[in-house]
C-alpha positions in Angstrom: 28.3 2.8 -4.0 28.4 -0.9 -3.1 25.8 -3.3 -4.2 24.8 -3.8 -0.6 24.3 -0.1 0.0 22.3 0.2 -3.2 19.9 -2.6 -2.0 19.6 -0.8 1.4 18.8 2.5 -0.5 16.1 0.8 -2.6 14.5 -0.8 0.4 14.4 2.6 2.1 12.9 4.2 -1.0 10.2 1.5 -1.2 9.5 1.9 2.5 9.0 5.6 2.0 6.4 4.9 -0.8 4.5 2.5 1.5 4.6 5.0 4.3 2.8 7.5 2.1 0.0 4.9 1.7 -0.1 4.3 5.5 -0.1 8.0 6.2 -3.2 8.5 4.0 -5.0 5.8 6.0 -4.1 7.5 9.3 -5.2 10.9 8.0 -8.3 9.6 6.1 -7.2 11.7 3.1 -6.6 10.1 -0.2 -4.5 13.1 -1.3 -1.9 11.9 1.3 -1.7 8.4 -0.2 -2.1 9.2 -3.9 1.6 10.0 -4.5 2.4 6.3 -3.6 0.4 5.0 -6.6 0.9 5.0 -10.3 -1.9 6.8 -12.1 -3.0 3.5 -13.7 -2.8 1.4 -10.5 -5.5 -1.1 -9.6 -6.9 -2.7 -6.5 -8.6 -6.1 -5.9 -9.8 -8.0 -2.9 -13.0 -9.4 -1.2 -15.2 -7.6 1.2 -17.1 -10.5 2.5 -18.4 -12.4 -0.5 -18.2 -9.3 -2.8 -15.3 -8.6 -5.1 -14.0 -5.0 -4.7 -11.8 -4.2 -7.7 -10.8 -1.9 -10.5 -9.0 1.4 -10.7 -7.2 2.6 -7.6 -9.7 5.5 -7.4 -12.0 3.0 -5.6 -9.5 2.9 -2.8 -9.3 6.7 -2.7 -13.0 7.0 -2.5 -13.3 4.4 0.2 -10.5 6.0 2.2 -12.1 9.5 2.0 -15.5 8.3 3.1 -14.1 5.9 5.8 -12.3 8.7 7.8 -9.1 8.8 9.7 -7.6 5.5 11.1 -5.8 7.3 13.9 -5.0 4.0 15.8 -3.7 2.2 12.7 -0.8 -0.2 13.4 1.3 -1.3 10.4 4.2 -3.6 9.8 6.1 -4.2 6.6 6.4 -8.0 6.7 8.4 -8.5 3.5 10.0 -6.6 0.7 11.4 -8.4 -2.4 13.3 -6.4 -5.1 14.6 -7.4 -8.5 15.9 -4.5 -10.6 13.0 -2.1 -11.2 10.2 -4.3 -9.7 9.3 -5.1 -6.2 6.7 -6.7 -4.0 5.7 -5.7 -0.5 3.6 -7.5 2.1 2.0 -5.1 4.6 0.1 -6.1 7.7 -2.4 -3.5 9.0 -4.4 -3.7 12.2 -7.2 -1.4 13.3 -7.9 0.5 10.1 -11.0 1.8 11.8 -11.6 -1.6 13.3 -10.5 -3.7 10.3 -7.5 -5.9 9.9 -6.0 -6.2 6.4 -3.1 -8.0 4.7 -2.0 -6.0 1.7 0.3 -7.2 -1.1 1.7 -4.5 -3.4 3.5 -4.7 -6.8 5.8 -1.7 -7.3 7.6 -0.5 -10.4 10.4 2.0 -10.4 9.5 4.6 -13.0 11.3 7.9 -13.6 13.6 7.1 -10.7 10.8 6.6 -8.1 9.0 3.6 -6.7 5.2 3.6 -7.4 2.5 1.0 -6.5 1.2 -0.5 -9.7 -1.3 -2.9 -8.0 -2.7 -3.7 -4.6 -4.5 -6.9 -3.6 -5.9 -7.2 -0.1 -7.3 -9.7 2.3 -9.8 -8.3 4.8 -9.5 -10.6 7.9 -12.9 -11.8 9.3 -14.1 -9.8 12.3 -13.5 -11.5 15.6 
């Protein structure tokens, strides 16, 4: 396999991981997004003036209580890969009326890409 093909394959695998996260948002079920995350993953960002952060279970709890985001629009704006690490910038619009920019750090462990950390920016309501 060529180096170019390997890079394409890694991008596709990372995109698949991010799609699991997006699918969980659309369904409103954390069980659908959980496979995208490492067990020890973290989340941080601000909701207004308040810091929301800690273990990724906080995201899962919020997602389950928030409900399905059936009209969610998503765009992977950037993927950067170096060996077994990667970063992804994801733009999300209409997550039940909210707009987010998410930045993920991923690690390839046991042959699979998993999100290690998520930081987010909640755009002000218009």
